[in-house]
N, C-alpha and C positions, 0 to 999 in steps of 0.2 A: 531153402534159396532156389530160385529157378535159374536155369541156364539161358544165356543168350545164344543167338544164332552162331556166333563165332565159337562159344564154347561147345556147342552141340557138334559143330564141324570138327573141332579138335578131338573130341571124344570119339566120334564116328570114325576119323582117320586112324586114331589110335587102336580101336577095336579091329578095324581092317587089317592093320599091320602088326598086331601084337604077337603074333607067332613068328614074325620075321624081325625081331629086335626093334620094333617101332617104326621101320620103313627107312627108305633111302634119304640121306640128307638133301639130295637135290629135289626130291619130291616134296619133302616138307618145306623147302625154300620156295618152290614154284607154287605150292598150294596155299601157303600162308604168308609168304613174304617174311618169313622169320628164320633166324639162324637156328639149327637144331637144339642147341642148349636152351634158348629162349622158349622154343616150342614145348619142350619137356618140362621146363620150369613152370610154364602155364598149365600144362596137363596135370603136373603134381598138385598145383594149387587147387584145380577143379576136383581132383580126387580127395585132397585133404579137407576142403570145405564142405563135402558131402553133396555138392550140387550135381555130381554125375549121374545120380539115380540109377546106379548099377547094383547088382547083387554083390555081396562081399567077396566072393571068389574072383569076380571080374575085376573089381577094384584092386584086389590083392595082386593079380597078374599084371595089370597095367602099372601098378605102383612098382613092381619088380622091374618091369621094362624101363621106367623112368630113372629108377636108381642106377641101373646099368648104363643107360645113355649119358646120364649126368656125371657119372664118375669116369666114363671112358676118356682116355686121354688122346684119342685119335681123331676126335671130331674136328674136321676142318672148317674154316670160315669159307663160306660159299663163294663170296666175292673175291677171294684171293687165288 
């Protein structure tokens, strides 16, 4: 399955910020117009469906970041 431009942007952003727990919530919102939880859900779906076209170690690292951010209880809603 090929990626859309938006999926490419999501993966590129994730790669850029993977060493920093996925990036600041505010940057995610400003860049994508998405709450962080929705961004990480979308990234996880891209990784799960195999359209990320990344090597297995990179997919594993990003999946770990997604899992961490999705289970984190301190993610705030940006608009509040």
